[in-house]
C-alpha positions in Angstrom: 0.0 0.0 0.0 1.3 3.4 -0.9 1.9 6.1 1.7 -1.4 7.8 2.6 -1.4 11.5 3.7 -4.9 11.5 5.2 -5.1 9.3 8.3 -8.0 10.5 10.4 -11.6 9.3 9.9 -14.9 9.2 11.7 -15.2 5.4 10.9 -12.7 2.9 9.7 -14.1 -0.4 8.2 -11.8 -3.4 8.0 -12.9 -5.8 5.2 -15.0 -5.3 2.1 -17.7 -8.0 1.9 -21.0 -6.7 0.4 -22.5 -6.0 3.8 -19.6 -3.8 4.9 -19.6 -1.9 1.6 -23.3 -1.1 2.0 -22.7 0.0 5.6 -19.9 2.3 4.4 -22.3 3.9 1.9 -24.9 4.4 4.5 -22.5 6.0 7.0 -21.2 8.2 4.1 -24.7 9.3 3.4 -25.0 10.6 7.0 -22.0 12.9 6.5 -19.4 10.8 8.3 -15.9 10.5 7.0 -15.4 6.8 6.2 -12.5 4.6 5.1 -12.4 1.0 4.0 -9.2 -1.1 4.4 -9.1 -4.3 2.2 -5.9 -6.4 2.3 -6.5 -7.8 -1.2 -6.1 -6.0 -4.5 -9.9 -6.2 -5.1 -13.0 -5.9 -2.9 -15.9 -8.3 -2.3 -14.4 -10.9 -0.1 -15.6 -14.4 -0.9 -18.3 -13.0 -3.1 -15.7 -11.9 -5.7 -15.5 -14.3 -8.7 -12.1 -15.5 -10.1 -10.6 -16.2 -13.5 -9.5 -19.8 -13.8 -8.4 -22.0 -16.7 -9.0 -19.2 -19.2 -12.5 -18.8 -17.9 -13.7 -15.5 -16.4 -16.2 -14.7 -13.7 -16.2 -18.1 -11.9 -17.9 -18.0 -8.6 -15.7 -19.8 -6.1 -18.2 -19.8 -3.3 -21.6 -21.4 -2.8 -23.8 -18.3 -2.7 -27.5 -17.7 -2.2 -29.8 -14.9 -1.2 -32.6 -15.7 1.3 -36.0 -15.0 0.0 -37.6 -11.7 1.1 -39.2 -8.8 -0.6 -36.9 -6.4 1.2 -33.8 -8.3 0.0 -34.8 -8.4 -3.6 -36.1 -4.8 -3.6 -32.8 -3.6 -2.3 -30.7 -5.4 -4.9 -33.0 -4.3 -7.7 -33.5 -0.7 -6.6 -30.2 0.2 -5.1 -27.8 -1.7 -7.4 -30.1 -2.0 -10.5 -29.6 -5.7 -10.6 -31.8 -8.1 -12.6 -32.8 -11.2 -10.8 -33.8 -14.7 -11.9 -35.1 -17.8 -10.2 -32.4 -19.9 -8.4 -34.0 -23.3 -7.6 -32.8 -24.5 -4.1 -33.0 -28.1 -3.0 -32.1 -30.3 -0.1 -30.2 -33.6 -0.5 -30.6 -35.7 2.6 -28.6 -38.9 3.0 -27.9 -40.8 6.2 -24.1 -41.2 6.2 -23.2 -43.2 9.3 -22.6 -46.9 8.7 -25.0 -48.0 11.4 -27.7 -45.7 10.3 -27.7 -43.9 13.6 -26.8 -40.4 14.6 -26.5 -38.4 17.8 -30.3 -38.4 18.4 -32.1 -41.2 20.1 -35.6 -42.7 20.4 -38.6 -41.7 18.3 -36.8 -38.7 16.8 -34.0 -40.9 15.6 -36.4 -43.4 14.1 -38.3 -40.7 12.2 -35.2 -39.1 11.0 -33.7 -42.3 9.8 -36.9 -43.4 8.1 -37.1 -40.1 6.2 -33.5 -40.4 5.3 -34.2 -43.8 3.7 -37.3 -42.5 2.0 -35.5 -39.4 0.5 -32.1 -41.0 0.0 -30.3 -39.4 -3.0 -33.5 -37.5 -3.9 -33.6 -33.7 -4.2 -36.2 -32.2 -2.0 -37.5 -28.7 -2.5 -36.1 -26.3 0.0 -39.5 -25.1 1.1 -40.7 -28.7 1.8 -37.7 -29.2 4.0 -38.2 -25.9 5.8 -41.9 -26.9 6.6 -40.6 -30.1 8.2 -37.5 -28.6 9.8 -39.3 -25.5 11.3 -42.2 -27.7 12.4 -40.1 -30.2 14.3 -38.4 -27.3 16.1 -41.7 -25.7 17.1 -41.2 -22.6 14.8 -44.8 -22.6 13.6 -44.7 -19.1 12.1 -41.7 -20.0 10.0 -43.2 -23.4 9.0 -46.4 -21.7 7.8 -44.4 -19.1 5.8 -42.5 -22.0 4.1 -45.7 -23.8 3.4 -47.2 -20.7 1.8 -44.2 -20.3 -0.4 -44.4 -24.0 -1.3 -48.0 -23.7 -2.3 -47.4 -20.4 -4.2 -44.2 -21.8 -5.9 -42.5 -18.5 -5.0 -38.9 -19.0 -6.2 -35.7 -17.9 -4.6 -34.0 -15.3 -6.8 -30.3 -14.6 -7.7 -28.6 -12.0 -9.9 -28.8 -13.1 -13.5 -25.1 -12.3 -14.0 -24.0 -13.8 -10.7 -22.5 -12.2 -7.6 -20.0 -10.1 -9.7 -22.9 -7.7 -10.5 -23.3 -7.1 -6.8 -19.7 -6.3 -6.3 -19.4 -4.2 -9.5 -22.5 -2.2 -8.5 -21.2 -1.6 -5.0 -17.8 -0.6 -6.2 -19.4 1.9 -8.6 -21.4 3.4 -5.7 -18.2 3.6 -3.6 -16.3 5.3 -6.4 -19.1 7.9 -6.7 -19.2 8.5 -2.9 -16.9 10.2 -0.5 -15.8 6.9 1.0 -12.0 6.3 0.9 -11.2 2.8 -0.3 -7.7 1.5 0.3 -6.8 -1.9 -1.3 -3.7 -3.9 -0.5 -4.0 -2.6 3.0 -3.6 -5.3 5.6 -4.6 -4.1 9.1 -2.2 -5.7 11.6 -3.8 -4.5 14.8 -6.5 -2.3 16.2 -6.2 -0.3 19.5 -9.4 0.8 21.1 -8.7 3.9 23.3 -10.5 5.1 26.4 -13.7 7.0 25.7 -13.0 10.5 24.2 -9.7 9.4 22.6 -9.1 8.3 19.1 -8.8 4.6 18.2 -5.9 3.4 16.1 -5.4 1.0 13.2 -1.9 -0.1 12.2 -1.5 -0.8 8.5 2.1 -1.6 7.6 4.2 1.2 9.0 1.3 3.7 9.1 -1.2 4.6 11.8 -4.8 5.6 11.2 -7.2 7.0 13.8 -11.0 6.9 14.0 -13.8 7.5 16.4 -15.3 4.2 15.6 -13.9 1.0 14.0 -16.0 -1.7 12.3 -14.4 -5.2 11.8 -15.8 -7.8 9.6 -16.9 -11.1 11.2 -14.7 -12.8 8.6 -11.5 -10.8 9.3 -8.9 -12.0 11.7 -7.1 -9.1 13.4 -5.6 -8.5 16.8 -7.5 -6.0 18.9 -6.3 -4.3 22.0 -8.7 -2.9 24.5 -7.5 -1.3 27.8 -4.1 -2.5 27.0 -5.2 -6.2 26.8 -5.2 -8.3 23.6 -8.6 -9.3 22.4 -8.4 -11.6 19.4 -11.3 -11.3 17.0 -10.3 -14.7 15.6 -11.4 -16.5 18.8 -13.5 -19.6 18.0 -12.5 -19.5 14.3 -14.6 -21.6 11.9 -12.5 -22.9 8.9 -14.4 -23.3 5.7 -13.3 -24.3 2.2 -14.8 -23.8 -1.2 -13.7 -26.1 -4.0 -14.6 -25.5 -7.7 -14.4 -28.6 -9.8 -14.1 -28.4 -13.6 -15.9 -31.4 -15.0 -16.5 -33.0 -18.4 -19.9 -34.8 -18.0 -23.5 -34.2 -17.2 -25.6 -33.5 -14.1 -28.2 -36.0 -13.0 -30.7 -34.8 -12.0 -30.7 -31.1 -13.0 -29.8 -28.9 -10.0 -28.7 -25.4 -9.3 -28.1 -25.1 -5.6 -28.2 -27.9 -3.0 -28.0 -27.9 0.8 -26.6 -31.3 1.7 -27.9 -32.7 5.0 -26.0 -35.2 7.3 -23.0 -35.6 5.1 -19.4 -35.9 6.4 -17.9 -34.0 3.5 -20.2 -31.6 1.8 -22.4 -28.8 3.2 -23.5 -27.2 -0.1 -23.2 -27.8 -3.8 -23.8 -25.2 -6.5 -23.6 -25.3 -10.3 -21.9 -22.0 -11.2 -21.5 -22.8 -14.9 -24.1 -20.3 -16.2 -22.5 -17.3 -14.5 -19.0 -17.9 -16.0 -17.7 -16.3 -19.1 -16.0 -19.0 -21.2 -15.0 -16.7 -24.0 -13.8 -18.2 -27.2 -10.8 -20.2 -25.9 -12.6 -22.5 -23.4 -15.1 -25.4 -23.8 -18.4 -24.0 -22.7 -19.8 -27.5 -22.4 -17.7 -28.1 -19.2 -19.4 -28.1 -15.9 -18.2 -25.8 -13.1 -19.4 -27.2 -9.7 -18.7 -25.4 -6.5 -18.6 -27.4 -3.3 -18.7 -26.0 0.2 -17.0 -28.5 2.6 -18.1 -29.1 6.2 -15.6 -27.6 8.7 -14.3 -31.0 9.9 -13.5 -32.2 6.4 -12.2 -28.7 5.4 -9.4 -29.1 7.9 -8.1 -32.3 6.3 -5.7 -32.5 3.3 -7.9 -31.8 0.3 -8.4 -34.6 -2.2 -10.3 -33.3 -5.2 -10.7 -36.8 -6.6 -12.5 -37.9 -3.4 -14.9 -35.0 -3.6 -15.6 -35.7 -7.3 -16.2 -39.4 -6.6 -18.6 -38.4 -3.8 -20.7 -36.3 -6.2 -21.0 -39.4 -8.4 -21.9 -41.5 -5.4 -24.6 -39.1 -4.5 -25.9 -39.4 -8.1 -25.4 -35.8 -8.9 -23.1 -36.5 -11.8 -23.2 -39.1 -14.5 -20.9 -42.2 -14.1 -18.9 -41.3 -17.1 -18.0 -37.8 -15.9 -14.4 -36.8 -15.8 -12.6 -34.4 -13.4 -10.5 -32.0 -15.5 -9.2 -29.6 -12.8 -10.0 -28.0 -9.5 -9.4 -24.8 -7.5 -9.8 -24.3 -3.8 -10.2 -21.3 -1.5 -9.7 -21.7 2.3 -11.1 -19.1 4.7 -11.5 -18.7 8.4 -14.6 -16.9 9.8 -15.2 -15.6 13.3 -18.3 -17.2 14.8 -19.8 -17.4 11.3 -22.1 -20.3 12.1 -23.2 -19.3 15.5 -24.6 -15.8 15.1 -26.1 -15.9 18.6 -22.6 -15.9 20.0 -21.7 -13.0 17.8 -24.6 -11.0 19.2 -23.5 -11.8 22.7 -20.0 -10.6 21.8 -21.4 -7.4 20.3 -23.3 -6.5 23.4 -20.1 -6.7 25.5 -18.1 -4.4 23.2 -17.7 -0.6 23.7 -19.6 1.5 21.2 -16.3 2.5 19.5 -15.9 -1.1 18.2 -18.3 -3.1 16.1 -17.8 -6.7 14.9 -20.3 -6.7 12.0 -21.9 -9.9 10.8 -21.0 -10.4 7.1 -22.3 -13.9 6.5 -25.3 -14.7 4.3 -26.2 -11.6 2.3 -30.0 -12.1 2.2 -30.2 -12.6 6.0 -28.2 -9.5 6.6 -30.1 -7.4 4.1 -33.2 -8.3 6.0 -31.5 -7.6 9.4 -30.2 -4.2 8.4 -33.1 -3.2 6.1 -34.6 -0.5 8.4 -31.2 1.0 9.0 -30.3 1.1 5.3 -33.8 2.3 4.2 -32.6 5.9 3.5 -30.3 4.5 0.8 -33.4 3.6 -1.3 -35.7 5.9 -3.1 -39.3 6.3 -1.7 -41.1 4.6 -4.6 -41.5 0.8 -3.9 -40.9 -1.8 -6.5 -43.5 -4.5 -7.1 -41.8 -7.9 -7.5 -42.8 -9.9 -10.5 
């Protein structure tokens, strides 16, 4: 990062996932002086697509946007993004050799019976949600899922993939007063006593701000009252693997949540969002797999993941693995948001650890806060 003359801001944001970029734009709209520090040469975090094997715009993460009128309105209206249906399914397969899991009694029997009934079959996400919310006593959520099931209300996703989200936000940032610093790896944050400025150390430079926002997915050393407080406590490792495959899907699928599987958490076909150009075979499949944390910590074997997709009957038997690419991340409390909320409540107002996981959930969560960013005229969803 080049030497920066200006080093005092109202708010410093560490990380550049879509949620943090929107928050930066909101704070800028209130007249605050905002800076974003991103350690990579581009913004977007795990939402930014990669160029691999001569193919551009490959999504290297399994992404989805939770259904909700507020979510879709925001993307359409604020970023002018065109959306299309993204079918979401559940693949449920009992994986333990003895057919048992950690549950016992009647619940285990019901779960194992359903696993046998639905083995290797894709279940509509809404049908699963009706069952899952119902068994947990979340009646309101179960009824909402049932209504969506009966109405066949689809999940939606940007027609050009998540790159359109990042491009739209970067354009907004460029046209705002927000200062964006790339290749800026924040080494430590020092939260001062009330009334004093907080400090960020970036390389050999120091920056001060009244308030500092740290992404949930950024690992940085924080000092409060002279004591080290690591944001990366209780880190959750996660790995996304993109497989380039010659073959066919069976059955057709777009996005799958995999239940009770020792290897896979999610599987997504990202082929349609990629730009193959003229030098690549557009008949190749690009399948992104999100590995479960326990498996993600092991030495990666792409052949093993590929063979497992065939075992799950998601790919034809004659499919061939051509290549693979993996991204490893760590995320702070990314799975257990309740713990994140508990952590937030114990922090001083000068420091915020902002949840940046699951774009749709967060758009809903912050919708009232970010409402001023939208025009007053509502959009009717088609």
